[in-house]
MIFI-658739 format. One record per residue (C-alpha): residue in three letters; x, y negated, z negated. Coordinates in steps of 0.25 Angstrom, whole numbers, padded with zeros to 4 digits, always signed. Layout:
! residues N
ALAXYZ...
This chain:
! residues 282
UNK+0627-0445-0437UNK+0616-0450-0430UNK+0601-0449-0435UNK+0588-0450-0429UNK+0574-0450-0434UNK+0569-0437-0426UNK+0554-0440-0429UNK+0555-0455-0424UNK+0563-0450-0412UNK+0553-0440-0408UNK+0542-0449-0410UNK+0548-0459-0400UNK+0551-0449-0391UNK+0536-0444-0391UNK+0532-0458-0388UNK+0541-0460-0377UNK+0536-0447-0371UNK+0521-0452-0372UNK+0525-0465-0366UNK+0532-0459-0354UNK+0521-0449-0352UNK+0509-0456-0354UNK+0507-0462-0341UNK+0507-0448-0335UNK+0495-0444-0343UNK+0488-0457-0343UNK+0474-0456-0335UNK+0475-0461-0321UNK+0470-0474-0318UNK+0461-0473-0307UNK+0455-0484-0298UNK+0442-0478-0294UNK+0432-0484-0283UNK+0419-0477-0284UNK+0411-0478-0271UNK+0398-0472-0277UNK+0388-0475-0287UNK+0388-0460-0293UNK+0403-0460-0293UNK+0404-0472-0301UNK+0393-0467-0310UNK+0402-0454-0312UNK+0415-0462-0315UNK+0408-0470-0326UNK+0402-0456-0331UNK+0416-0451-0332UNK+0421-0464-0339UNK+0431-0467-0327UNK+0425-0481-0324UNK+0438-0488-0330UNK+0445-0482-0317UNK+0434-0487-0308UNK+0438-0499-0300UNK+0426-0501-0290UNK+0413-0496-0286UNK+0403-0495-0274UNK+0390-0502-0273UNK+0382-0490-0278UNK+0389-0490-0290UNK+0380-0497-0301UNK+0379-0485-0312UNK+0383-0488-0322UNK+0382-0503-0322UNK+0397-0505-0326UNK+0401-0500-0312UNK+0394-0513-0306UNK+0405-0521-0312UNK+0416-0515-0304UNK+0422-0519-0290UNK+0411-0515-0279UNK+0416-0508-0267UNK+0403-0509-0259UNK+0393-0498-0255UNK+0399-0484-0255UNK+0396-0481-0240UNK+0401-0495-0235UNK+0414-0496-0243UNK+0426-0504-0238UNK+0440-0499-0240UNK+0445-0514-0244UNK+0435-0514-0255UNK+0440-0501-0261UNK+0454-0503-0259UNK+0454-0517-0265UNK+0451-0510-0279UNK+0463-0501-0277UNK+0456-0488-0280UNK+0464-0475-0283UNK+0451-0467-0280UNK+0438-0469-0273UNK+0426-0460-0276UNK+0413-0460-0269UNK+0404-0450-0260UNK+0407-0446-0246UNK+0396-0455-0240UNK+0405-0467-0244UNK+0411-0475-0233UNK+0412-0480-0222UNK+0422-0470-0217UNK+0432-0480-0214UNK+0432-0484-0227UNK+0435-0471-0233UNK+0446-0468-0223UNK+0452-0481-0228UNK+0453-0478-0242UNK+0459-0464-0238UNK+0469-0471-0229UNK+0473-0479-0241UNK+0475-0467-0249UNK+0463-0469-0259UNK+0459-0457-0265UNK+0444-0454-0262UNK+0434-0444-0267UNK+0420-0445-0260UNK+0411-0434-0265UNK+0401-0428-0256UNK+0386-0434-0255UNK+0380-0422-0262UNK+0367-0421-0269UNK+0367-0410-0278UNK+0364-0407-0292UNK+0380-0404-0295UNK+0384-0417-0287UNK+0385-0425-0299UNK+0394-0416-0308UNK+0402-0413-0296UNK+0406-0427-0294UNK+0409-0429-0309UNK+0418-0418-0310UNK+0425-0422-0297UNK+0427-0436-0303UNK+0430-0431-0316UNK+0441-0422-0311UNK+0448-0433-0302UNK+0448-0443-0313UNK+0452-0433-0325UNK+0438-0434-0332UNK+0436-0419-0329UNK+0430-0417-0344UNK+0421-0429-0343UNK+0417-0424-0329UNK+0413-0410-0333UNK+0405-0416-0345UNK+0397-0425-0336UNK+0396-0415-0326UNK+0390-0404-0336UNK+0381-0415-0341UNK+0376-0418-0327UNK+0373-0403-0324UNK+0366-0401-0337UNK+0356-0412-0335UNK+0353-0407-0322UNK+0351-0393-0327UNK+0341-0398-0338UNK+0333-0405-0328UNK+0326-0393-0324UNK+0319-0398-0310UNK+0308-0391-0305UNK+0305-0393-0289UNK+0291-0400-0286UNK+0284-0404-0273UNK+0285-0419-0275UNK+0289-0426-0263UNK+0299-0438-0264UNK+0302-0448-0253UNK+0315-0455-0255UNK+0316-0469-0250UNK+0328-0477-0247UNK+0328-0491-0243UNK+0333-0505-0246UNK+0322-0513-0239UNK+0308-0510-0233UNK+0313-0510-0218UNK+0322-0498-0220UNK+0316-0487-0228UNK+0323-0473-0228UNK+0319-0459-0234UNK+0327-0447-0238UNK+0327-0434-0230UNK+0336-0422-0235UNK+0351-0423-0238UNK+0352-0436-0246UNK+0353-0438-0261UNK+0339-0443-0262UNK+0334-0429-0256UNK+0342-0422-0266UNK+0337-0429-0278UNK+0324-0427-0274UNK+0325-0412-0272UNK+0334-0410-0285UNK+0324-0418-0293UNK+0314-0407-0289UNK+0306-0415-0278UNK+0305-0414-0263UNK+0309-0424-0253UNK+0298-0429-0246UNK+0307-0429-0233UNK+0314-0417-0228UNK+0313-0419-0213UNK+0326-0425-0211UNK+0339-0428-0219UNK+0346-0441-0225UNK+0338-0454-0223UNK+0328-0459-0213UNK+0319-0471-0212UNK+0306-0470-0218UNK+0293-0470-0209UNK+0278-0470-0212UNK+0278-0456-0205UNK+0289-0451-0213UNK+0282-0456-0226UNK+0269-0450-0223UNK+0275-0436-0220UNK+0283-0436-0232UNK+0271-0440-0241UNK+0280-0442-0254UNK+0275-0440-0268UNK+0285-0451-0273UNK+0295-0460-0267UNK+0309-0460-0272UNK+0319-0472-0271UNK+0332-0477-0276UNK+0329-0491-0285UNK+0338-0499-0277UNK+0332-0495-0263UNK+0318-0498-0269UNK+0322-0512-0274UNK+0327-0515-0260UNK+0314-0509-0253UNK+0307-0519-0262UNK+0302-0511-0273UNK+0291-0501-0275UNK+0281-0510-0268UNK+0288-0509-0256UNK+0289-0494-0257UNK+0273-0492-0258UNK+0272-0502-0245UNK+0280-0493-0236UNK+0272-0489-0224UNK+0265-0476-0227UNK+0269-0475-0242UNK+0254-0477-0246UNK+0250-0463-0240UNK+0260-0455-0248UNK+0258-0450-0262UNK+0270-0458-0266UNK+0264-0470-0261UNK+0250-0468-0266UNK+0255-0464-0281UNK+0266-0475-0280UNK+0276-0463-0284UNK+0290-0469-0283UNK+0303-0467-0291UNK+0314-0476-0290UNK+0328-0471-0295UNK+0341-0479-0297UNK+0349-0475-0284UNK+0362-0470-0290UNK+0354-0461-0300UNK+0344-0456-0289UNK+0355-0454-0278UNK+0368-0453-0285UNK+0369-0439-0289UNK+0378-0443-0301UNK+0379-0440-0315UNK+0364-0445-0317UNK+0358-0435-0307UNK+0351-0428-0319UNK+0343-0440-0322UNK+0339-0444-0309UNK+0334-0429-0306UNK+0326-0430-0319UNK+0320-0443-0316UNK+0316-0438-0302UNK+0310-0425-0307UNK+0303-0432-0317UNK+0296-0440-0307UNK+0293-0429-0298UNK+0286-0421-0309UNK+0276-0433-0311UNK+0272-0431-0297UNK+0270-0416-0296
């Protein structure tokens, strides 16, 4: 007569099933390349950084991201640099490029997710939810998106007549100002102020005539741009600046580049920082 221990046999069978099926239910091991600083910030916010294998040069927040391999500036990427890290997913914005690199990645069969260059209040939450869906972090993404939206709703931003001139430059010989259709324009308007320049779209070189016509109440610049320009002293030495309210009163706000223009999870903080400044100038 053959005897056997039913409990032991069932236990062994259960362990065998778990061992055999666990790889099926295991979380996929992605190898993500982020080609944009805001995307990198979202990846860290969703705690996906252990699957991040490389970033672009605009990815400096959080600081840990700077320790990863760098594939260059988001608009001048090389396919070789990206393919070398063997990615299973590349994420960035539609402005990523050049086009030849993007096509090479597609030809190599690398999945790409390129978000539209949008500058809306819902932009951060939309990006968070999409990334969360792709990488199985739906719950975390929903919580983060909800938090972002709630923070924005609590701001209660009121419109005012403060005129803001956004200046971008890496050196005093090449100075650009923002018209409409830019992240800078959207940030100025969404934070309650007015863009001092509305006659054109995108960016154009700054002239003394344009500066006099704009007559801004305040100058807004990204921190890295201002550093490359030569600092605050160099800003006030721009020809014609002394005739503007901003120049006379030395009204200047410098904000971290990614915080100011990224439209990421910290958008509520950026809007509040700007709106508080505008209120002081009313």
